[in-house]
N, C-alpha and C positions, 0 to 999 in steps of 0.2 A: 772510737772517734765518731763514726757514723751515728750511732745510737746518741752520744751526747748532742751533736749538733742536730738531731731531728728532734730530741726533746726540747732543746732550747728553742728551736722554731716552732714546735708545736705550742708551747707556753706563750710565745710572743702573739701567734695569731688568736689564740684563745683571749689574751690580755686585751687585745686591739679589739676584738668583736665584744666581749664582755663590757667594755667601757661605755659602750653605748647604752647599756642598761644599768651601769653603775653597780655591777654584781661581781667582779672578781678582784683581788687585791693579793699582795704579798707582804710579808713582815719580817723584819730582822729585829733581833732581841737578844741583849747581853745582860747576864744577870751575876750576882754574887750569891751563891747557893750556901747554905748551911747544912753540913752533914751529921749523921750519928755514927760514927765509926768506932764504936766502943770495942769490938774485938780485934779491929786494925790498930787501933792505938795501944790496945793492951799488948800486943804483940810486938808492934815497931818500937814503941816509946818505954816498955817496961823491961824488967830483968831478964824476961824470957827471950826477948830477941837479942840483947845484950848478950847472953849466953852463948846464943848461936855465933856471934861474932867475935868476942874476945872475953878473957878472964878478967881484964882490967878495962874500965872505961872513964872517960872524962870529956866533957865538953856540951854541946848544945842537946837538947832534946824537944822537939816539936810535936806536934799532933796533926792529924788529918781532920780538922774540923770544919773546913770550909773549902770552896774551889771556884772556878770560873766555868758559867755556863753560856752556852752559845745556841742559838735556836734560828731556824728559818722555817717559814711556812708558808703556805698559799691556800686561799679559800675561796669558795664560790657561796654566793649570798642569793639563794633562789625565793627567799622571804624577806620582808622588811626587817624584821627582827632578830634574825638568827642566821648564821651561815655555817657551812661545813667545809672541812678541809683535811690537808695532810701537814704534818710537820716532821723535822729533823734536828736533832740536837747532840751536842758535843760538849762533854765537861770533863773537868781534870784538875787533880790537886797532885801536889809534890811534897814530900817531907825528906828533909836533909838534916844530917847531924855528924858531927866529929866526934873522935874516941881515940884513946891511947891504948896500943894494942902490946901485950908483953908476952913473948914466947917462952919456951920452957928452959932457955938458957938466959933470962932475966933481960934480954935485948929488947928495948921500947922502940915503938915505931908510932907515928901519927897515921890514922886511918879515917876514911869517910863512907857515909852509906846515903844511899839515895834510894827512895821508894816513891813510884809514881803511881797512881791510880786514874784510870781512864775509862770512859763510856761513851758509846754511840746508841742511840736511841731514834726512832722513826714509828709513827703512827698516823692515828686520826684526830681530828680536832673538830670542836664545834664552840661557837660564842654565840652568847645571849645579848643583844645591844639594849640595855635599860634604858639609855638617852632616847631610842625610838619607840621602846615599849610605853614610857611614861610621857613621851611628847616633850623632850627638852626643847625642841625646836620653836615651841609656840610660848615659851617663857618670855615674859619682857626684858628680864636681865641678859644684856648682850653678851656677857662671859658664860652663862650656864646654857644659854640656846645654842652655843656651837660646840660645848664639851661632848667628849665621846666617852661613855661609860659603859663597861661591857663584863661579863662572867663567863669565863671559859673553862671547858675540860679537854683533857688530852689523855690518849691512852694508846699503847703500843708495845714495842719489845725492845728490850735494850741489852746491848753487848758491853760487858764490862771487863777490865784487864789489871792486872797488878804486874808492874815489872820493878826488879830491884838490882841494884849494883852495889857491890862492896869493894873497896880498894883500900889496901895497905901500902903505904909509899916505899919506905925502906926494903920491905921484902919482896916488892914488884908483884903483888898479889892483886888481881883485877878479875872480879866475877861479874860478867855481864849477861844482859838479857836473860835473867830467869823469869820466867813468865807463866801466869796463871790466868785462865779465862773462865767466864762464867756468862749466862744468859738467863734474863728473867723479866717479867713484867715491869713496864714503867707507867706511871699514871700521874697526871697533875690537875690541881684545880688553882685557877688563877683570877685576879682582879686587874683590868686595865683601865686607867683614867688617862685621856689624851687630849689633845686640842691642836687645831689646825695650825699647821706653821707659817703658811702661805694661803692666799685666796687663789688656789691654784685647783683644777679638776683633777690632776694626777696625784700630787702629793697629799694624802688625806691628813695626817696627824702624827704627833710624835707626842709620847706621854710616859708614864711611869707605870710599871707592872710589877705585882707582888703576888705570893701565893704558897702552895705546900706541894712538895713532890713526894711521890710513893715509890720508891725503888730500892729494895732489899733484895740481896742475891743470896742464892745458896753458898756452901761451901766452896772455896776456890779450888781448882785443881788444875794440874800442868797437863802437857800433852800425855804423859803416861798414865793420867787418872790418878795421880797421888794428890792429896789434899795438902794444903799449906798449914803447917802447924809446928811449933818448937818442937825440936826432938826430945824434951824432958817434959813435955805436957800434952799429949795427945788428946786431951779433952778442950783445947783452947783452938779448935780448928777456926779458920779464919773465913770472914764472910765480908762483903761490902754492903754498907748501908748508905746510901745517898739520901735516903728520907730526911726532910726538915722544909723550913722556910727558904725562899729565895724572893730577891727584889732586884730590879736593875729598870733600864730603859728600852722602849722599843721605837722603831719607826715603821709606819704602815703607808705603803703605797698603792693607791687605788682609792675610790670613793666607798663610803658606807654611809 
């Protein structure tokens, strides 16, 4: 608790000091992220994953094609056209489906599965402000001379996990917290287009952001070091591939 309070106090002092030079800011960003989960969807939504659950299946089948992406970052701007900072990111997606389970005595029961993927990342970031590089503020058009336009890059480390739940109602079967974890590089390239929301020296701008994420993991393994794969197909070991486009909105607090 003391460490958290000290960190908050330090950031507040830095923020107040830096505002005199207009060089410190924080940012919040929420995106819809599209993924390339080919091996995960092959296992979760195909016959291989069904074979692990029951000999009979019926119901909804979905895929892990997208998720929500939350970002927080702060930056220091030592030069007019570029800044440097750090970021933290959390993203997740959930797959749910139902099925009919038939035991060896021909008894039927409804069941459901839930698979959740999560990733937490943190690292360093940098932005190039094209509106200042090309002097947007000197334009005669009042809309364009206030526009914020930047290109950004991010790179760090990502921690990913997969959690699985399987429940069969009539037989009172419930498997919980089967978890696999993996760590790998996380990188992003993004474009941000913003505009001041009020004539205030603190609230800089709100805008739209889009880009591409590079984040593909090695094979998922559990605490015992065993990889996640269907029992009847050892060649389909699963990894998570969060790579893909993303787009969303952001709020920047601080002047640029």
